[in-house]
C-alpha positions in Angstrom: 111.1 36.2 -95.6 112.8 38.5 -98.0 114.6 35.5 -99.6 111.2 33.7 -100.1 109.7 36.8 -101.7 112.7 37.2 -104.1 112.5 33.5 -105.0 108.7 33.9 -105.6 109.3 36.9 -107.8 112.0 35.1 -109.8 109.8 32.0 -110.3 107.2 33.8 -112.4 109.5 34.9 -115.3 111.2 31.5 -115.2 107.9 29.7 -115.4 106.8 31.8 -118.3 110.1 31.4 -120.2 110.0 27.6 -119.7 106.4 27.3 -121.0 106.6 29.8 -123.8 105.8 27.2 -126.5 102.8 25.9 -124.5 101.5 29.4 -124.1 102.0 30.1 -127.8 100.0 27.0 -128.7 97.2 27.8 -126.3 97.0 31.4 -127.7 97.0 30.0 -131.3 94.2 27.7 -130.5 92.1 30.5 -129.2 92.7 30.8 -125.5 92.1 34.2 -124.0 95.0 36.2 -122.6 93.4 36.4 -119.2 93.0 32.6 -119.0 96.7 32.1 -119.8 97.7 34.6 -117.2 95.5 32.9 -114.6 97.0 29.6 -115.5 100.6 30.9 -114.8 99.6 32.8 -111.7 97.7 29.8 -110.3 100.7 27.6 -110.7 103.0 30.1 -108.9 100.5 30.7 -106.1 100.1 26.9 -105.5 103.9 26.7 -105.3 103.9 29.7 -102.8 101.2 28.1 -100.6 103.0 24.8 -100.5 106.3 26.6 -99.6 104.5 28.6 -96.9 103.0 25.5 -95.4 106.4 23.7 -95.3 108.2 26.7 -94.0 105.6 27.4 -91.2 105.5 23.8 -90.1 109.3 23.5 -90.1 109.5 26.7 -88.0 107.0 25.6 -85.5 108.6 22.2 -85.1 112.1 23.7 -84.7 110.8 26.2 -82.1 109.2 23.4 -80.1 112.5 21.4 -80.3 114.5 24.4 -79.1 112.0 25.0 -76.3 112.3 21.4 -75.1 116.1 21.8 -75.0 115.8 24.9 -72.9 113.5 23.0 -70.4 116.0 20.1 -70.1 119.1 22.2 -69.9 118.4 25.5 -68.3 121.2 27.9 -68.6 121.4 31.6 -68.1 123.5 34.1 -70.0 125.6 34.7 -66.9 126.7 31.1 -66.8 128.3 31.2 -70.2 132.0 32.0 -70.2 133.9 32.9 -73.3 137.5 31.6 -73.2 140.1 34.3 -73.6 143.5 33.7 -75.3 
């Protein structure tokens, strides 16, 4: 989760730097500052929501897969033996 937050925080400055010329043209043509800020934040939030949806669905699928293995191959911690040298 921390990794995702760090990536999200890093995405905003990258996105602004990449689109600096577009932002400058919009401002020169009369776009209000708030509208430009909303445009950038909207793009970042859409990216975050898509990433969240992919992450949650992957986590749920993986947990179901692991649960199915536990049902097929039940093993307790006491049955696991660590070889010694």
